[in-house]
C-alpha positions as semicolon CSV with decimal commas, in nm:
position;residue;x (nm);y (nm);z (nm)
1;M;10,970;-14,964;-1,784
2;R;11,044;-14,739;-2,076
3;L;11,392;-14,697;-2,220
4;D;11,406;-14,330;-2,116
5;Q;11,335;-14,431;-1,755
6;F;11,611;-14,690;-1,775
7;S;11,851;-14,422;-1,899
8;G;11,742;-14,202;-1,609
9;I;11,812;-14,480;-1,361
10;V;12,157;-14,539;-1,508
11;A;12,224;-14,165;-1,490
12;F;12,101;-14,142;-1,130
13;V;12,315;-14,437;-1,016
14;K;12,624;-14,296;-1,186
15;V;12,569;-13,954;-1,025
16;A;12,522;-14,119;-0,685
17;E;12,841;-14,323;-0,727
18;A;13,044;-14,023;-0,846
19;R;12,871;-13,785;-0,601
20;S;12,888;-13,526;-0,878
21;F;12,700;-13,458;-1,200
22;T;13,022;-13,327;-1,358
23;R;13,232;-13,633;-1,269
24;A;12,953;-13,873;-1,366
25;A;12,910;-13,700;-1,701
26;A;13,282;-13,720;-1,769
27;E;13,284;-14,093;-1,686
28;L;12,987;-14,154;-1,917
29;G;13,123;-13,929;-2,192
30;V;12,818;-13,701;-2,200
31;A;12,753;-13,336;-2,121
32;P;12,655;-13,262;-1,760
33;A;12,337;-13,096;-1,888
34;S;12,237;-13,419;-2,066
35;L;12,290;-13,616;-1,747
36;S;12,089;-13,363;-1,549
37;E;11,802;-13,385;-1,798
38;A;11,802;-13,767;-1,775
39;V;11,774;-13,754;-1,395
40;K;11,509;-13,480;-1,419
41;G;11,307;-13,697;-1,657
42;L;11,325;-13,987;-1,412
43;E;11,212;-13,763;-1,127
44;E;10,917;-13,637;-1,332
45;A;10,817;-13,989;-1,442
46;W;10,822;-14,113;-1,082
47;G;10,680;-13,795;-0,930
48;C;10,963;-13,752;-0,683
49;G;11,282;-13,559;-0,627
50;C;11,546;-13,834;-0,639
51;S;11,831;-13,590;-0,611
52;T;11,871;-13,266;-0,423
53;A;12,125;-12,992;-0,472
54;R;12,346;-12,933;-0,171
55;P;12,654;-12,723;-0,120
56;A;12,968;-12,930;-0,178
57;A;13,074;-12,878;0,183
58;L;12,767;-13,069;0,302
59;A;12,786;-13,355;0,051
């Protein structure tokens, strides 16, 4: 596993725990866009959509 995939996994887990890219980014001390890019990179490397955007009312 490459380091960038590991970073993507860490990002994905943090987003899942926080149930929010914004909250996860704040907890990690990074910009939400950086966190989103890390998860996107993981999704591209694995060829899947690990996360899906949903309205907050459905989350």
